[in-house]
N, C-alpha and C positions, 0 to 999 in steps of 0.2 A: 398591424395588430400586435396582441399579446405582449410578450417580453421587451419585443423593441420599443414598444409605445413607454413601457414601465422604465427601460434603460433612458430614452429620450427625458421622461418627466423627472428622472434622478439627474439630470445635466451628464449624462454619460454617452457615448458613441455606442450604438449597437454593432455586434459583429453579425449576430444573426437576425433574420427578418421573416416573419408570417404575413403571407399576403392571401386574401380571401377573393376570390374572383367569382361576381354574378355571371359572366360570360366565359364559358369553357374556351372560345376561340383566343382569348386573350392570353393563355398559356402559349399559342405558338408564336405570338407576339414578343413573348416575354424572352422566350429561347431565341428568337432571332436577335433581340436588342443585345443580349448577353453572349451570342456566338456560340451556344452550347446546348445540348438537349437536357431535359429534366430526367428522372428517374423515379419509379415508385417507391414509396415505403408504405409498411403496413397491409393490413387485410381489408376486403371488402366487409361492410359497407362502408368504412372509414379509411380514406386513403389518402395518402399526401404526395403531392407531386415535389421532389427535391431538386434545386437547381444550384449548382457551387460553382461561384466566379472567384477564385483567387482564395481568400481568407473568408469570403464571404457568403454565407450559407442563406439561402431562400426557400422557406418549406410553402406551398401553394395549396390552397384547398379549393376545390370547385363547390361553391355554395349550391346547395339543393333546395334550402329553405332561406328565411331572412338571416342576415348577419346578428339581428339582436337574438335570435334561437342558437346561433351557432357560438356565440359569445356566453350564453347560458349554461351552455355544457364545458366551459373551460375549466381547469384544474383550480385556480386561485382567482380571487376578483382582481386581483391586481394586474393578472394576464388575461382579463377579459375587458380589455378596452380597444377599440379600435378607431382610425381615421378615415372617413369617406373621402378619398381623393377628388370623385368628380363634385361632391356637394361643399366640400372644404368643411367639415364638420366633425367633432368627436364625438362618438358612440360609446355609452358608458351605462350600461343598464343595471349594473351591480355596484355602481359609486366605487369603482375601482381606482380611479385617481385619488380619491379621497383617502383611501387605504393604502395608496401609495404615500400620500402627503403625510398620514400618520403612521408610517413604517408599520404598518401590520400587514400579517400573511393570514389570510382569512378564506375559507372555502365557501364555495355558491350553497350547498347544502349536503347533505350527510349521503346523499345518492353519490357524490361525486366521488367519494372513495369505494364505494361499493362497486360504482362501475369501472374503476381501475386502481386496485389497491396499491400500486407501485407511486401513487399520488403521496402515500403517507412517507414514502423515502424523498419524493420530489419537495414536501414541505420542509424537511431535514436539512436537505442540500440548499435551500435558498436562507432557509434560517443561518446555516454557517457561511454563505457567499455574501449574502445582503448586510451589510454592518449597520446596527442600529434598528434592525427590523425584530419585531417580535410576532411569536404566534398566538393567535386568537385561542382562548381559553377552550373554547367549544372545539377547536380542529385537535388540540391536543388532546382533548378525552375522545374525542372521535379515534385517533391514531393508538390510543391504549387500547380501546374496547374493542378495536377492530383489527389489532395488530395480527392475529392468527390467518388474515387474509391474505397475508403477503407470501404466504406459502403456494399460494395458487399463480403467482406472479414467476415467468421465467426466470431461471437463474443469470442468464446474461444481463437482462434487464436490471437486476437487482446490483448486480456489481457494477454495472456503468454508472448508477447513482452514486453508489459507496465510492466510486473511483473519485468521482466529482467533488465529493465531501472531504477526501482525503487530502484533496490538493487545494481546499479552500482555506482562506487564510482564518476562518473561524472552525475550523475543523473540529476543536474544543466543543465549542456549542453544538456542533451538529452531532457528536458522538453523545453529549449530554442529553439531547433530548431523546436519541435513539435508546439511551439506556431508560430513561425517566419514563418512556412510553412502554418500554418493556420491548421494542421491535428488533434490538440488535440481539435479544435471546431467541427469538424466533428464527432470524436469520443465522445466528451461530448458536445453537443451544448449547455447544459445548462450555461456554463462556459461564451458564449458569452455575455450573459445579463450583467456579472460582469463587463466585458471590456467596452461594452457601457456605462454602469453607471460611470464608472471612467472617461469618455470623458465627457458625458453630464454635470455632476455635477463638472466636473473639479477638481477632489479631488487631492490634493498634495500627500497624502499617498494614493496611488492606490489600491484597493481592489483586484485586479486580479493580479495587479504589485508586492505586496508585498508577495503575494502567491506564484508567480513565483520566487521571489527573496529567500523567506523560502528556497529551496531546496538546494541552495548554503550552508545551515547549517544542514542539515540533516545526513550527514555522519562526518561532522566537530564538529559542538558543541553538536549536539543530540547523534552522534554514541557511545560517553562513557558510555551511558544508556541504550543501546541497545544489547541485547543478543545475536541475531543472524539475518539472512538474512530475516526471516519471519516477526519480529519485525521491522525492518527498510521499509519492505513494507508496514505493517500496517500503520504505519507513515506517507510514501509517500502519501498512496492514501486517509487519513485522512486530512492531509494536503492540496492536491487537490481539496477535496470536503468541506473542513470546512466552507467556508463563502459562501458557494452557497445561502443561504437563503437571505443575504445581499440584494440582487437586488429586492427581494421582500418583504422585512420589511422596506425599507427606510422612514424615517420621518425626519421631519426637525421643530425644537421649534424656532420660529421666535423672540420670546421674549428674550430668551437666547442664539440665535446663535449658537444653538448644534444640529448637525447630529445625528440621533439614529438608530438603527437597533433592537428593542426589539423582543427578542423570535426569534432572529436570527439561533441560535443554533438548535433549534426544526426544523425549517424548512430545514435548510441545510441538517440535519439528515434524513428527510423524502426523500427529493431529491436525498439525496445520494444512500438511500436503493433501488429508483426505479433506480439509472443507476446501481447500483451492480447487480441487477436483471437482466438488461438486458445484461450485460456484462458477466454473467455466474459467479460469484464470489460465493464460498462456503459459505455454510449457517455459518460456523464457522468464515470466513473472515468478514462476513456481521456484524456479533454480535459484534465483536472486532473494527472494525473501525466505526461503528455505534456510540458505546460507548465513543468512543474517541473523535467523533464530537461533542456529544451530552454535553459532559463535557470540551470541548476545553478552555472556559473561567474559570474555576473552580479555577486554581491555580493564575491566574491574579486576580481573585477577593478577595483571601485572602492575596494577595502580597502586599496591598495598607502600608501596615506596616510588621513588623516580624510577620511571620504567628504563629497562637497561637497552643500549643501542641493539644488541643481538635480540632481545625480546620484541623491539619493533619492528626490525627486518623480518622477524619469523612471521609476524602478524599480517605485514603488508605483502609478504608471499604468498601466504595463505588466501587472504581476502581480494586481493588485485584491486581491480577497479570499485570493488563494493566498500572498500578502505573509508572513504569519507560517507557512506551511509553506515556503516558500523558505528562512527563517531557519533553522528545524529542520534541513530536508536539508543546508545550509550547514555547520550545526555537527557533523552526524555525520560528515559528509565530511572535514571539517577536521580533528576529533579521531580519526577512523579514521587517517587519514594522520600524525597527530603522535603516534600511540599513547596519546593520554590526556595528554599533557604539555602544560603552559602555557609559552609563550614570547613575546616581543613581537609576533610576527606574529599568532599565536592571538589574544592580547589586543588588537591592533588588530581584527581582524574581529568579535571580541564588542563591544567598543565601538560598532563600526558597526551591529552588529546591533541593539544596544539603540536607537541613534538612527532606524535604519529603522522598528523597533517604534512607537517613542513618535511619529514622523511619520504611520505608520499609522492609529494611534488617533486622532490630530488629523484626520486627512483622514476619518475615518469622522463626525466630529462637525461638521466643515464641508467637505464636499464640494464641488468646483470647479463652479461653472455652465458650462454650457454655451454659450460665445460665438455660435457659429453652426451652422446645421443646413442640410441640403441643401435645404431648402425655400427659405431665405436666397438660396442661391446661383441657384436656377431664376428666382426674384423678380427678380432683377437681370440677367436675361436670358441667361444662360450655359445652355448646352444639357446633358443627362445626358450622362456619360460617366465614365470612369475619372479624369480630371482633377478633376473636383469630389472624389471620393473622398479622392484624395491632397492637395488643399488643405486639405479638413476636417483632416485627420490632422496636416498640416503647424501648421494654427492650433492645435489641441488640443496639440501636442507643443510649440508655442511658449508657448503658455499654461500648462503644466505646468512647465515651465521656469523661469517667472516673467518670461519677454521678452515676454508680451503679457497684458493685463490687463482691457482693456475690449472692449464690443461695437465703438466706433467704430474702435479698432485693428484689430480682426479683419477687418470688413467692408474697410477701406482695403486691408489686406494682401492679402484675398482678390481685390480687384478688380484690382490691379496685377499680383498673380500670374497670373490668370486670362487677362487680356487679354494678357500676355505670352507666355503658352504655348498660348493657343487655337490658334494657326497651327502650332504643332508637330507637333500630331497630325492626321489628317483626323478628321472627324466621324464618329460611327458609321453614320450615315445616307447619308454621302457615297464615293462610289467612291475608291480612292486613286490619286493621278495618275499617269497611264502612265509606264514606263521610257522614260527619254531614250534 
């Protein structure tokens, strides 16, 4: 029953199955057939037994009432269809098959959302994932008028649905309906300031508007640089958060007639970190997404002309394995700003992105050897301290730029640099000199 029937009706092979058992003893039989035990999901009175066999996930409900009553409690009519194996018949009390044929996402009644507000996000997720489907007007109206109920939902559940929207081919459709209903502003209220600024400043190039449009290019233009769904998810969230700081860094140069958002990258990164904490992102996700936001202007800054080999190497060194994701984010940001139109500036950026990607692939084949380590500097007689770390960073930076190629050059530079600077700061073990 449920989504599996929908997938079959659409001519696709289901990965997940929902089973409803009228006899609880059948659960043990299923466990025996698949050779593994099920585990419980959810809290009483509504609990589901999940059985995982390879890539197949089977969710099992023990019926306490009729199957028809169970189906009427489902989230959407297209998921409220079951097949009775014993009687070889379809059970479709809400005309779900008709809605599947008509490519319509419809809810059974308004209580569906009140009983579980997360279903509003599920509707957006289905809309993003199911090509050609539309949302019933009553469902859209209910999502808009009930959007504040989403605050009652656990942040982990909200993030799970947002993750699925981000990796959907129709992510732009999902984000558009979240914006249209106002749900995205309930989940990330920090975005509202961008929309307000766009209106108040009468921006022709809308800050929030170009972010939203950028999702149209996530899997199209950016997709060829992304290795997997996790990478697409990183870029999607970075795109959503990358300009948050602009509403707080706006300034206007009256002499030159120019708008500025100085250091908005850092402010956006700080705000995004707080949002990701709130929505229970993993530490790994936060680190990657924060780095993308912090550096999202970097490719633009080296693309005013043909990017130099030195600038490309520095970028790859700073971003490492995030380089392809930064390229994808750059393209989403750029085409969102240009409305998808090509011009000399966009073509230059694309050319530089391809050069960066080629250099990144080459760097993976032949990674730069490390010329010096902290142990080397300690062996030269220099004490531990921040100077050593800064010296190693400078050596690596010059090596990346092609200005330093041998260990001998690195040792000579380090010795000269550290001797010159060792008296500039007190040793950590020494007391600072008294004030004169």
